[in-house]
All heavy atoms as a GROMACS GRO file, in nm:
protein
  598
    1MET      N    1  20.383  19.466  13.958
    1MET     CA    2  20.445  19.596  13.941
    1MET      C    3  20.459  19.623  13.791
    1MET      O    4  20.492  19.536  13.714
    1MET     CB    5  20.583  19.599  14.007
    1MET     CG    6  20.653  19.730  13.984
    1MET     SD    7  20.829  19.738  14.024
    1MET     CE    8  20.839  19.668  14.182
    2GLN      N    9  20.434  19.746  13.754
    2GLN     CA   10  20.453  19.788  13.616
    2GLN      C   11  20.539  19.912  13.615
    2GLN      O   12  20.522  20.001  13.698
    2GLN     CB   13  20.318  19.816  13.550
    2GLN     CG   14  20.331  19.846  13.403
    2GLN     CD   15  20.195  19.866  13.338
    2GLN    OE1   16  20.096  19.890  13.405
    2GLN    NE2   17  20.191  19.856  13.209
    3MET      N   18  20.633  19.917  13.522
    3MET     CA   19  20.726  20.028  13.515
    3MET      C   20  20.746  20.062  13.367
    3MET      O   21  20.753  19.974  13.283
    3MET     CB   22  20.859  19.984  13.577
    3MET     CG   23  20.963  20.090  13.585
    3MET     SD   24  21.123  20.028  13.648
    3MET     CE   25  21.079  19.912  13.771
    4LYS      N   26  20.753  20.190  13.336
    4LYS     CA   27  20.779  20.232  13.199
    4LYS      C   28  20.910  20.308  13.197
    4LYS      O   29  20.927  20.406  13.270
    4LYS     CB   30  20.666  20.319  13.146
    4LYS     CG   31  20.683  20.358  13.002
    4LYS     CD   32  20.563  20.435  12.950
    4LYS     CE   33  20.580  20.470  12.804
    4LYS     NZ   34  20.463  20.538  12.751
    5LEU      N   35  21.003  20.262  13.115
    5LEU     CA   36  21.133  20.328  13.101
    5LEU      C   37  21.153  20.363  12.955
    5LEU      O   38  21.105  20.293  12.867
    5LEU     CB   39  21.246  20.233  13.145
    5LEU     CG   40  21.238  20.179  13.286
    5LEU    CD1   41  21.342  20.071  13.306
    5LEU    CD2   42  21.259  20.291  13.385
    6LYS      N   43  21.224  20.470  12.931
    6LYS     CA   44  21.256  20.508  12.795
    6LYS      C   45  21.407  20.508  12.782
    6LYS      O   46  21.477  20.566  12.863
    6LYS     CB   47  21.200  20.646  12.763
    6LYS     CG   48  21.205  20.681  12.616
    6LYS     CD   49  21.127  20.808  12.589
    6LYS     CE   50  21.120  20.832  12.440
    6LYS     NZ   51  21.035  20.946  12.410
    7SER      N   52  21.459  20.440  12.681
    7SER     CA   53  21.602  20.426  12.665
    7SER      C   54  21.637  20.427  12.517
    7SER      O   55  21.552  20.403  12.433
    7SER     CB   56  21.650  20.295  12.729
    7SER     OG   57  21.790  20.290  12.730
    8LYS      N   58  21.762  20.455  12.488
    8LYS     CA   59  21.806  20.461  12.349
    8LYS      C   60  21.901  20.345  12.320
    8LYS      O   61  21.986  20.311  12.402
    8LYS     CB   62  21.877  20.594  12.323
    8LYS     CG   63  21.907  20.618  12.177
    8LYS     CD   64  21.954  20.759  12.153
    8LYS     CE   65  21.973  20.780  12.004
    8LYS     NZ   66  22.006  20.916  11.973
    9ILE      N   67  21.886  20.287  12.204
    9ILE     CA   68  21.972  20.178  12.160
    9ILE      C   69  22.100  20.239  12.102
    9ILE      O   70  22.094  20.337  12.027
    9ILE     CB   71  21.902  20.094  12.051
    9ILE    CG1   72  21.762  20.052  12.095
    9ILE    CG2   73  21.986  19.975  12.010
    9ILE    CD1   74  21.757  19.966  12.215
   10ASP      N   75  22.216  20.182  12.135
   10ASP     CA   76  22.341  20.238  12.084
   10ASP      C   77  22.364  20.198  11.938
   10ASP      O   78  22.285  20.125  11.878
   10ASP     CB   79  22.460  20.202  12.173
   10ASP     CG   80  22.503  20.056  12.164
   10ASP    OD1   81  22.453  19.982  12.077
   10ASP    OD2   82  22.590  20.017  12.244
   11ALA      N   83  22.473  20.247  11.880
   11ALA     CA   84  22.503  20.226  11.738
   11ALA      C   85  22.521  20.078  11.703
   11ALA      O   86  22.505  20.038  11.588
   11ALA     CB   87  22.628  20.305  11.699
   12GLU      N   88  22.553  19.997  11.803
   12GLU     CA   89  22.571  19.853  11.780
   12GLU      C   90  22.443  19.774  11.804
   12GLU      O   91  22.441  19.652  11.799
   12GLU     CB   92  22.682  19.801  11.870
   12GLU     CG   93  22.818  19.862  11.838
   12GLU     CD   94  22.925  19.814  11.935
   12GLU    OE1   95  22.895  19.734  12.026
   12GLU    OE2   96  23.039  19.858  11.920
   13GLY      N   97  22.335  19.844  11.834
   13GLY     CA   98  22.207  19.777  11.858
   13GLY      C   99  22.193  19.724  11.999
   13GLY      O  100  22.108  19.639  12.025
   14LYS      N  101  22.273  19.772  12.092
   14LYS     CA  102  22.268  19.724  12.230
   14LYS      C  103  22.187  19.817  12.318
   14LYS      O  104  22.192  19.939  12.304
   14LYS     CB  105  22.409  19.712  12.287
   14LYS     CG  106  22.492  19.607  12.217
   14LYS     CD  107  22.632  19.604  12.275
   14LYS     CE  108  22.718  19.506  12.196
   14LYS     NZ  109  22.858  19.511  12.243
   15LEU      N  110  22.114  19.758  12.409
   15LEU     CA  111  22.036  19.832  12.507
   15LEU      C  112  22.092  19.802  12.645
   15LEU      O  113  22.104  19.686  12.684
   15LEU     CB  114  21.889  19.789  12.502
   15LEU     CG  115  21.798  19.843  12.612
   15LEU    CD1  116  21.785  19.994  12.602
   15LEU    CD2  117  21.663  19.777  12.605
   16PHE      N  118  22.129  19.904  12.718
   16PHE     CA  119  22.179  19.888  12.853
   16PHE      C  120  22.070  19.938  12.948
   16PHE      O  121  22.026  20.052  12.938
   16PHE     CB  122  22.309  19.967  12.873
   16PHE     CG  123  22.418  19.917  12.784
   16PHE    CD1  124  22.443  19.977  12.662
   16PHE    CD2  125  22.496  19.808  12.823
   16PHE    CE1  126  22.543  19.930  12.579
   16PHE    CE2  127  22.595  19.760  12.741
   16PHE     CZ  128  22.620  19.822  12.618
   17LEU      N  129  22.028  19.851  13.037
   17LEU     CA  130  21.915  19.881  13.122
   17LEU      C  131  21.950  19.852  13.267
   17LEU      O  132  21.987  19.740  13.301
   17LEU     CB  133  21.796  19.795  13.078
   17LEU     CG  134  21.663  19.817  13.144
   17LEU    CD1  135  21.612  19.957  13.116
   17LEU    CD2  136  21.564  19.714  13.093
   18GLN      N  137  21.943  19.953  13.352
   18GLN     CA  138  21.968  19.933  13.495
   18GLN      C  139  21.835  19.947  13.567
   18GLN      O  140  21.767  20.048  13.554
   18GLN     CB  141  22.068  20.034  13.547
   18GLN     CG  142  22.104  20.008  13.691
   18GLN     CD  143  22.223  20.091  13.737
   18GLN    OE1  144  22.289  20.156  13.656
   18GLN    NE2  145  22.249  20.090  13.864
   19LEU      N  146  21.800  19.845  13.642
   19LEU     CA  147  21.674  19.842  13.713
   19LEU      C  148  21.696  19.862  13.862
   19LEU      O  149  21.806  19.842  13.912
   19LEU     CB  150  21.604  19.708  13.687
   19LEU     CG  151  21.567  19.683  13.541
   19LEU    CD1  152  21.518  19.542  13.522
   19LEU    CD2  153  21.464  19.782  13.493
   20PRO      N  154  21.591  19.897  13.935
   20PRO     CA  155  21.604  19.917  14.079
   20PRO      C  156  21.652  19.790  14.150
   20PRO      O  157  21.616  19.679  14.111
   20PRO     CB  158  21.461  19.952  14.124
   20PRO     CG  159  21.394  20.001  14.001
   20PRO     CD  160  21.456  19.927  13.888
   21GLN      N  161  21.730  19.806  14.254
   21GLN     CA  162  21.786  19.695  14.331
   21GLN      C  163  21.678  19.601  14.381
   21GLN      O  164  21.698  19.481  14.390
   21GLN     CB  165  21.867  19.750  14.449
   21GLN     CG  166  21.936  19.645  14.531
   21GLN     CD  167  22.072  19.610  14.478
   21GLN    OE1  168  22.134  19.693  14.414
   21GLN    NE2  169  22.118  19.491  14.504
   22GLN      N  170  21.560  19.655  14.412
   22GLN     CA  171  21.452  19.572  14.467
   22GLN      C  172  21.404  19.466  14.367
   22GLN      O  173  21.333  19.374  14.405
   22GLN     CB  174  21.335  19.658  14.514
   22GLN     CG  175  21.259  19.725  14.401
   22GLN     CD  176  21.162  19.829  14.451
   22GLN    OE1  177  21.201  19.918  14.523
   22GLN    NE2  178  21.038  19.816  14.412
   23LEU      N  179  21.441  19.478  14.240
   23LEU     CA  180  21.402  19.379  14.140
   23LEU      C  181  21.507  19.270  14.123
   23LEU      O  182  21.488  19.178  14.044
   23LEU     CB  183  21.376  19.446  14.005
   23LEU     CG  184  21.259  19.544  14.002
   23LEU    CD1  185  21.249  19.611  13.866
   23LEU    CD2  186  21.130  19.475  14.038
   24ALA      N  187  21.616  19.278  14.199
   24ALA     CA  188  21.723  19.180  14.186
   24ALA      C  189  21.669  19.039  14.213
   24ALA      O  190  21.582  19.018  14.298
   24ALA     CB  191  21.835  19.212  14.285
   25ASN      N  192  21.718  18.944  14.137
   25ASN     CA  193  21.685  18.801  14.152
   25ASN      C  194  21.538  18.770  14.127
   25ASN      O  195  21.486  18.674  14.180
   25ASN     CB  196  21.727  18.750  14.290
   25ASN     CG  197  21.876  18.765  14.312
   25ASN    OD1  198  21.956  18.730  14.225
   25ASN    ND2  199  21.914  18.820  14.426
   26GLN      N  200  21.471  18.852  14.048
   26GLN     CA  201  21.332  18.825  14.011
   26GLN      C  202  21.325  18.799  13.862
   26GLN      O  203  21.404  18.850  13.784
   26GLN     CB  204  21.243  18.945  14.045
   26GLN     CG  205  21.230  18.971  14.193
   26GLN     CD  206  21.127  19.078  14.221
   26GLN    OE1  207  21.026  19.088  14.153
   26GLN    NE2  208  21.153  19.158  14.323
   27GLU      N  209  21.227  18.721  13.824
   27GLU     CA  210  21.203  18.697  13.682
   27GLU      C  211  21.109  18.806  13.631
   27GLU      O  212  21.006  18.833  13.692
   27GLU     CB  213  21.140  18.560  13.661
   27GLU     CG  214  21.121  18.525  13.516
   27GLU     CD  215  21.074  18.382  13.497
   27GLU    OE1  216  21.128  18.292  13.564
   27GLU    OE2  217  20.982  18.363  13.416
   28LEU      N  218  21.146  18.869  13.520
   28LEU     CA  219  21.067  18.978  13.464
   28LEU      C  220  21.029  18.947  13.321
   28LEU      O  221  21.100  18.873  13.251
   28LEU     CB  222  21.148  19.108  13.465
   28LEU     CG  223  21.202  19.157  13.599
   28LEU    CD1  224  21.292  19.277  13.578
   28LEU    CD2  225  21.089  19.191  13.692
   29VAL      N  226  20.922  19.005  13.275
   29VAL     CA  227  20.885  19.002  13.134
   29VAL      C  228  20.914  19.141  13.082
   29VAL      O  229  20.862  19.240  13.133
   29VAL     CB  230  20.736  18.967  13.115
   29VAL    CG1  231  20.698  18.980  12.969
   29VAL    CG2  232  20.706  18.829  13.168
   30ILE      N  233  21.001  19.151  12.982
   30ILE     CA  234  21.039  19.279  12.924
   30ILE      C  235  20.966  19.294  12.790
   30ILE      O  236  20.975  19.208  12.705
   30ILE     CB  237  21.192  19.288  12.901
   30ILE    CG1  238  21.270  19.253  13.028
   30ILE    CG2  239  21.231  19.423  12.846
   30ILE    CD1  240  21.253  19.348  13.141
   31ILE      N  241  20.895  19.404  12.774
   31ILE     CA  242  20.824  19.433  12.650
   31ILE      C  243  20.888  19.555  12.586
   31ILE      O  244  20.901  19.658  12.650
   31ILE     CB  245  20.674  19.459  12.676
   31ILE    CG1  246  20.611  19.335  12.742
   31ILE    CG2  247  20.602  19.497  12.547
   31ILE    CD1  248  20.470  19.358  12.791
   32ILE      N  249  20.927  19.543  12.461
   32ILE     CA  250  20.993  19.653  12.391
   32ILE      C  251  20.901  19.701  12.280
   32ILE      O  252  20.851  19.622  12.200
   32ILE     CB  253  21.129  19.607  12.333
   32ILE    CG1  254  21.220  19.566  12.448
   32ILE    CG2  255  21.191  19.718  12.248
   32ILE    CD1  256  21.351  19.509  12.406
   33THR      N  257  20.878  19.833  12.275
   33THR     CA  258  20.797  19.891  12.169
   33THR      C  259  20.876  20.002  12.101
   33THR      O  260  20.962  20.064  12.161
   33THR     CB  261  20.665  19.950  12.223
   33THR    OG1  262  20.695  20.049  12.320
   33THR    CG2  263  20.578  19.844  12.284
   34ASP      N  264  20.846  20.025  11.977
   34ASP     CA  265  20.913  20.129  11.898
   34ASP      C  266  20.844  20.262  11.926
   34ASP      O  267  20.732  20.285  11.882
   34ASP     CB  268  20.905  20.093  11.750
   34ASP     CG  269  20.974  20.193  11.660
   34ASP    OD1  270  21.024  20.296  11.711
   34ASP    OD2  271  20.979  20.169  11.539
   35SER      N  272  20.909  20.350  12.001
   35SER     CA  273  20.846  20.476  12.040
   35SER      C  274  20.838  20.576  11.926
   35SER      O  275  20.771  20.677  11.937
   35SER     CB  276  20.920  20.539  12.158
   35SER     OG  277  21.051  20.573  12.122
   36SER      N  278  20.906  20.550  11.815
   36SER     CA  279  20.898  20.643  11.703
   36SER      C  280  20.759  20.644  11.642
   36SER      O  281  20.724  20.735  11.569
   36SER     CB  282  21.003  20.608  11.596
   36SER     OG  283  20.973  20.484  11.537
   37LYS      N  284  20.679  20.544  11.674
   37LYS     CA  285  20.544  20.537  11.620
   37LYS      C  286  20.441  20.594  11.717
   37LYS      O  287  20.324  20.600  11.687
   37LYS     CB  288  20.510  20.393  11.584
   37LYS     CG  289  20.600  20.342  11.474
   37LYS     CD  290  20.563  20.206  11.426
   37LYS     CE  291  20.665  20.171  11.318
   37LYS     NZ  292  20.651  20.048  11.258
   38GLU      N  293  20.486  20.636  11.835
   38GLU     CA  294  20.395  20.698  11.931
   38GLU      C  295  20.356  20.836  11.880
   38GLU      O  296  20.438  20.908  11.826
   38GLU     CB  297  20.461  20.711  12.068
   38GLU     CG  298  20.482  20.581  12.140
   38GLU     CD  299  20.544  20.599  12.277
   38GLU    OE1  300  20.536  20.711  12.333
   38GLU    OE2  301  20.601  20.503  12.327
   39THR      N  302  20.231  20.870  11.898
   39THR     CA  303  20.186  21.002  11.855
   39THR      C  304  20.144  21.083  11.978
   39THR      O  305  20.101  21.028  12.078
   39THR     CB  306  20.066  20.992  11.759
   39THR    OG1  307  19.960  20.923  11.824
   39THR    CG2  308  20.105  20.918  11.631
   40ILE      N  309  20.158  21.211  11.967
   40ILE     CA  310  20.117  21.302  12.074
   40ILE      C  311  19.975  21.347  12.041
   40ILE      O  312  19.950  21.397  11.932
   40ILE     CB  313  20.212  21.422  12.082
   40ILE    CG1  314  20.352  21.374  12.115
   40ILE    CG2  315  20.161  21.523  12.184
   40ILE    CD1  316  20.458  21.481  12.107
   41PRO      N  317  19.882  21.327  12.134
   41PRO     CA  318  19.744  21.367  12.105
   41PRO      C  319  19.732  21.518  12.088
   41PRO      O  320  19.803  21.594  12.153
   41PRO     CB  321  19.666  21.318  12.227
   41PRO     CG  322  19.766  21.291  12.332
   41PRO     CD  323  19.897  21.270  12.266
   42THR      N  324  19.642  21.558  12.001
   42THR     CA  325  19.617  21.700  11.979
   42THR      C  326  19.534  21.755  12.095
   42THR      O  327  19.469  21.678  12.167
   42THR     CB  328  19.538  21.721  11.848
   42THR    OG1  329  19.409  21.660  11.863
   42THR    CG2  330  19.611  21.662  11.728
   43PRO      N  331  19.532  21.888  12.113
   43PRO     CA  332  19.446  21.945  12.218
   43PRO      C  333  19.301  21.902  12.202
   43PRO      O  334  19.234  21.872  12.301
   43PRO     CB  335  19.463  22.095  12.198
   43PRO     CG  336  19.599  22.110  12.139
   43PRO     CD  337  19.614  21.991  12.050
   44GLU      N  338  19.254  21.896  12.078
   44GLU     CA  339  19.115  21.857  12.054
   44GLU      C  340  19.089  21.713  12.101
   44GLU      O  341  18.984  21.683  12.157
   44GLU     CB  342  19.079  21.869  11.905
   44GLU     CG  343  19.079  22.010  11.852
   44GLU     CD  344  19.215  22.054  11.798
   44GLU    OE1  345  19.318  21.985  11.822
   44GLU    OE2  346  19.221  22.159  11.733
   45GLU      N  347  19.186  21.623  12.078
   45GLU     CA  348  19.171  21.484  12.122
   45GLU      C  349  19.169  21.474  12.274
   45GLU      O  350  19.113  21.380  12.329
   45GLU     CB  351  19.285  21.398  12.066
   45GLU     CG  352  19.278  21.379  11.915
   45GLU     CD  353  19.401  21.312  11.857
   45GLU    OE1  354  19.511  21.328  11.914
   45GLU    OE2  355  19.386  21.244  11.754
   46LEU      N  356  19.229  21.572  12.341
   46LEU     CA  357  19.230  21.575  12.487
   46LEU      C  358  19.111  21.652  12.544
   46LEU      O  359  19.098  21.665  12.666
   46LEU     CB  360  19.360  21.640  12.536
   46LEU     CG  361  19.488  21.562  12.503
   46LEU    CD1  362  19.611  21.645  12.538
   46LEU    CD2  363  19.491  21.429  12.576
   47GLY      N  364  19.025  21.705  12.457
   47GLY     CA  365  18.906  21.775  12.503
   47GLY      C  366  18.920  21.925  12.515
   47GLY      O  367  18.836  21.991  12.574
   48TYR      N  368  19.028  21.982  12.462
   48TYR     CA  369  19.051  22.127  12.466
   48TYR      C  370  19.029  22.187  12.328
   48TYR      O  371  19.032  22.118  12.228
   48TYR     CB  372  19.196  22.158  12.509
   48TYR     CG  373  19.230  22.108  12.646
   48TYR    CD1  374  19.299  21.987  12.662
   48TYR    CD2  375  19.196  22.180  12.759
   48TYR    CE1  376  19.331  21.941  12.788
   48TYR    CE2  377  19.229  22.134  12.886
   48TYR     CZ  378  19.296  22.014  12.900
   48TYR     OH  379  19.329  21.968  13.023
   49THR      N  380  19.011  22.318  12.323
   49THR     CA  381  19.004  22.385  12.194
   49THR      C  382  19.144  22.390  12.134
   49THR      O  383  19.244  22.381  12.207
   49THR     CB  384  18.949  22.528  12.208
   49THR    OG1  385  19.036  22.601  12.292
   49THR    CG2  386  18.807  22.528  12.262
   50ALA      N  387  19.154  22.409  12.004
   50ALA     CA  388  19.284  22.407  11.936
   50ALA      C  389  19.380  22.512  11.990
   50ALA      O  390  19.501  22.488  11.996
   50ALA     CB  391  19.264  22.426  11.786
   51ASP      N  392  19.331  22.627  12.034
   51ASP     CA  393  19.418  22.735  12.080
   51ASP      C  394  19.426  22.747  12.233
   51ASP      O  395  19.484  22.841  12.286
   51ASP     CB  396  19.375  22.867  12.020
   51ASP     CG  397  19.232  22.904  12.059
   51ASP    OD1  398  19.161  22.821  12.119
   51ASP    OD2  399  19.191  23.017  12.028
   52PHE      N  400  19.372  22.650  12.307
   52PHE     CA  401  19.367  22.657  12.453
   52PHE      C  402  19.505  22.679  12.515
   52PHE      O  403  19.524  22.768  12.597
   52PHE     CB  404  19.304  22.530  12.511
   52PHE     CG  405  19.308  22.525  12.661
   52PHE    CD1  406  19.213  22.594  12.735
   52PHE    CD2  407  19.406  22.454  12.729
   52PHE    CE1  408  19.216  22.593  12.874
   52PHE    CE2  409  19.409  22.451  12.867
   52PHE     CZ  410  19.314  22.521  12.940
   53PHE      N  411  19.604  22.600  12.477
   53PHE     CA  412  19.736  22.610  12.539
   53PHE      C  413  19.808  22.738  12.497
   53PHE      O  414  19.880  22.797  12.576
   53PHE     CB  415  19.819  22.485  12.509
   53PHE     CG  416  19.760  22.362  12.573
   53PHE    CD1  417  19.691  22.270  12.497
   53PHE    CD2  418  19.768  22.342  12.710
   53PHE    CE1  419  19.634  22.158  12.556
   53PHE    CE2  420  19.712  22.230  12.771
   53PHE     CZ  421  19.644  22.138  12.692
   54ASP      N  422  19.787  22.783  12.374
   54ASP     CA  423  19.847  22.910  12.331
   54ASP      C  424  19.790  23.026  12.413
   54ASP      O  425  19.861  23.121  12.445
   54ASP     CB  426  19.820  22.935  12.183
   54ASP     CG  427  19.893  22.837  12.093
   54ASP    OD1  428  20.003  22.791  12.133
   54ASP    OD2  429  19.841  22.805  11.985
   55LYS      N  430  19.663  23.017  12.448
   55LYS     CA  431  19.599  23.125  12.523
   55LYS      C  432  19.631  23.120  12.672
   55LYS      O  433  19.622  23.223  12.740
   55LYS     CB  434  19.447  23.116  12.506
   55LYS     CG  435  19.397  23.160  12.371
   55LYS     CD  436  19.246  23.155  12.368
   55LYS     CE  437  19.190  23.209  12.239
   55LYS     NZ  438  19.044  23.202  12.236
   56THR      N  439  19.667  23.002  12.725
   56THR     CA  440  19.682  22.990  12.871
   56THR      C  441  19.825  22.966  12.919
   56THR      O  442  19.858  23.005  13.031
   56THR     CB  443  19.594  22.876  12.923
   56THR    OG1  444  19.634  22.753  12.860
   56THR    CG2  445  19.447  22.902  12.897
   57ALA      N  446  19.911  22.905  12.838
   57ALA     CA  447  20.047  22.872  12.884
   57ALA      C  448  20.127  22.998  12.912
   57ALA      O  449  20.134  23.088  12.829
   57ALA     CB  450  20.118  22.786  12.779
   58GLY      N  451  20.184  23.006  13.032
   58GLY     CA  452  20.267  23.120  13.069
   58GLY      C  453  20.190  23.247  13.100
   58GLY      O  454  20.248  23.355  13.107
   59LYS      N  455  20.062  23.238  13.124
   59LYS     CA  456  19.978  23.357  13.144
   59LYS      C  457  19.952  23.389  13.291
   59LYS      O  458  19.884  23.486  13.322
   59LYS     CB  459  19.844  23.341  13.072
   59LYS     CG  460  19.856  23.312  12.924
   59LYS     CD  461  19.923  23.426  12.850
   59LYS     CE  462  19.925  23.396  12.702
   59LYS     NZ  463  19.999  23.490  12.625
   60TRP      N  464  20.005  23.310  13.385
   60TRP     CA  465  19.980  23.334  13.528
   60TRP      C  466  20.036  23.469  13.568
   60TRP      O  467  20.151  23.500  13.541
   60TRP     CB  468  20.042  23.224  13.611
   60TRP     CG  469  20.026  23.245  13.759
   60TRP    CD1  470  20.122  23.286  13.845
   60TRP    CD2  471  19.908  23.228  13.835
   60TRP    NE1  472  20.071  23.295  13.972
   60TRP    CE2  473  19.938  23.261  13.969
   60TRP    CE3  474  19.778  23.190  13.805
   60TRP    CZ2  475  19.845  23.254  14.072
   60TRP    CZ3  476  19.686  23.184  13.906
   60TRP    CH2  477  19.719  23.216  14.038
   61GLU      N  478  19.956  23.552  13.635
   61GLU     CA  479  19.998  23.684  13.677
   61GLU      C  480  19.982  23.704  13.828
   61GLU      O  481  19.995  23.814  13.877
   61GLU     CB  482  19.919  23.791  13.601
   61GLU     CG  483  19.948  23.790  13.452
   61GLU     CD  484  19.871  23.898  13.376
   61GLU    OE1  485  19.796  23.975  13.439
   61GLU    OE2  486  19.886  23.902  13.254
   62GLY      N  487  19.955  23.597  13.901
   62GLY     CA  488  19.937  23.606  14.046
   62GLY      C  489  20.068  23.589  14.121
   62GLY      O  490  20.176  23.613  14.067
   63GLU      N  491  20.057  23.548  14.248
   63GLU     CA  492  20.176  23.524  14.331
   63GLU      C  493  20.262  23.414  14.268
   63GLU      O  494  20.212  23.332  14.192
   63GLU     CB  495  20.133  23.476  14.470
   63GLU     CG  496  20.056  23.577  14.550
   63GLU     CD  497  20.014  23.520  14.685
   63GLU    OE1  498  20.085  23.431  14.737
   63GLU    OE2  499  19.912  23.564  14.737
   64VAL      N  500  20.389  23.413  14.306
   64VAL     CA  501  20.479  23.310  14.256
   64VAL      C  502  20.429  23.175  14.306
   64VAL      O  503  20.399  23.158  14.424
   64VAL     CB  504  20.623  23.333  14.307
   64VAL    CG1  505  20.714  23.220  14.266
   64VAL    CG2  506  20.675  23.466  14.254
   65LEU      N  507  20.416  23.079  14.215
   65LEU     CA  508  20.371  22.946  14.252
   65LEU      C  509  20.490  22.865  14.300
   65LEU      O  510  20.597  22.867  14.240
   65LEU     CB  511  20.307  22.876  14.132
   65LEU     CG  512  20.178  22.938  14.080
   65LEU    CD1  513  20.131  22.865  13.956
   65LEU    CD2  514  20.071  22.935  14.187
   66VAL      N  515  20.471  22.795  14.411
   66VAL     CA  516  20.577  22.710  14.466
   66VAL      C  517  20.532  22.566  14.455
   66VAL      O  518  20.424  22.530  14.504
   66VAL     CB  519  20.606  22.745  14.614
   66VAL    CG1  520  20.711  22.652  14.671
   66VAL    CG2  521  20.648  22.891  14.626
   67ARG      N  522  20.612  22.484  14.390
   67ARG     CA  523  20.577  22.344  14.375
   67ARG      C  524  20.647  22.265  14.486
   67ARG      O  525  20.767  22.273  14.503
   67ARG     CB  526  20.623  22.291  14.239
   67ARG     CG  527  20.586  22.147  14.216
   67ARG     CD  528  20.623  22.102  14.080
   67ARG     NE  529  20.545  22.178  13.985
   67ARG     CZ  530  20.529  22.144  13.858
   67ARG    NH1  531  20.587  22.039  13.812
   67ARG    NH2  532  20.458  22.218  13.778
   68GLU      N  533  20.569  22.190  14.560
   68GLU     CA  534  20.624  22.107  14.668
   68GLU      C  535  20.708  21.996  14.607
   68GLU      O  536  20.682  21.951  14.496
   68GLU     CB  537  20.510  22.046  14.750
   68GLU     CG  538  20.419  22.147  14.816
   68GLU     CD  539  20.490  22.229  14.923
   68GLU    OE1  540  20.578  22.176  14.990
   68GLU    OE2  541  20.453  22.347  14.939
   69ASN      N  542  20.811  21.953  14.682
   69ASN     CA  543  20.890  21.838  14.637
   69ASN      C  544  20.803  21.714  14.647
   69ASN      O  545  20.743  21.688  14.750
   69ASN     CB  546  21.014  21.819  14.725
   69ASN     CG  547  21.116  21.928  14.700
   69ASN    OD1  548  21.121  21.985  14.592
   69ASN    ND2  549  21.197  21.957  14.800
   70LEU      N  550  20.797  21.639  14.539
   70LEU     CA  551  20.716  21.517  14.537
   70LEU      C  552  20.808  21.398  14.542
   70LEU      O  553  20.913  21.395  14.479
   70LEU     CB  554  20.631  21.513  14.411
   70LEU     CG  555  20.530  21.626  14.394
   70LEU    CD1  556  20.459  21.614  14.261
   70LEU    CD2  557  20.428  21.624  14.506
   71VAL      N  558  20.768  21.297  14.615
   71VAL     CA  559  20.844  21.173  14.621
   71VAL      C  560  20.764  21.069  14.542
   71VAL      O  561  20.648  21.045  14.570
   71VAL     CB  562  20.862  21.126  14.766
   71VAL    CG1  563  20.934  20.993  14.771
   71VAL    CG2  564  20.935  21.232  14.848
   72TYR      N  565  20.829  21.013  14.442
   72TYR     CA  566  20.763  20.913  14.359
   72TYR      C  567  20.808  20.775  14.402
   72TYR      O  568  20.923  20.752  14.437
   72TYR     CB  569  20.799  20.934  14.211
   72TYR     CG  570  20.745  21.061  14.156
   72TYR    CD1  571  20.826  21.174  14.146
   72TYR    CD2  572  20.614  21.071  14.114
   72TYR    CE1  573  20.776  21.293  14.096
   72TYR    CE2  574  20.564  21.189  14.064
   72TYR     CZ  575  20.646  21.300  14.054
   72TYR     OH  576  20.596  21.417  14.005
   73SER      N  577  20.717  20.682  14.399
   73SER     CA  578  20.753  20.544  14.429
   73SER      C  579  20.715  20.458  14.309
   73SER      O  580  20.634  20.498  14.226
   73SER     CB  581  20.681  20.496  14.553
   73SER     OG  582  20.541  20.496  14.531
   74LEU      N  583  20.775  20.343  14.299
   74LEU     CA  584  20.741  20.250  14.192
   74LEU      C  585  20.601  20.198  14.214
   74LEU      O  586  20.558  20.178  14.327
   74LEU     CB  587  20.841  20.133  14.189
   74LEU     CG  588  20.985  20.174  14.162
   74LEU    CD1  589  21.075  20.053  14.173
   74LEU    CD2  590  20.996  20.236  14.023
   75LEU      N  591  20.528  20.177  14.106
   75LEU     CA  592  20.390  20.128  14.117
   75LEU      C  593  20.384  19.989  14.174
   75LEU      O  594  20.460  19.906  14.154
   75LEU     CB  595  20.323  20.131  13.979
   75LEU     CG  596  20.317  20.267  13.914
   75LEU    CD1  597  20.258  20.255  13.775
   75LEU    CD2  598  20.232  20.362  13.996
   0.00000   0.00000   0.00000
């Protein structure tokens, strides 16, 4: 199983992490990375033109879109 969580360290340098009950009494390997070094890919890096999202975001003019409720499970 692989899980990605994002959490903030408090002023004293402590991390409080609550995991799902199903992981109780299991040995885990915890990997911590500094997310401040993560970069957000540009539209061009994702295969879009530089202005693609500016031209398309919020432009839907058809019927109201209804998003079904999705149930997510742990991987």
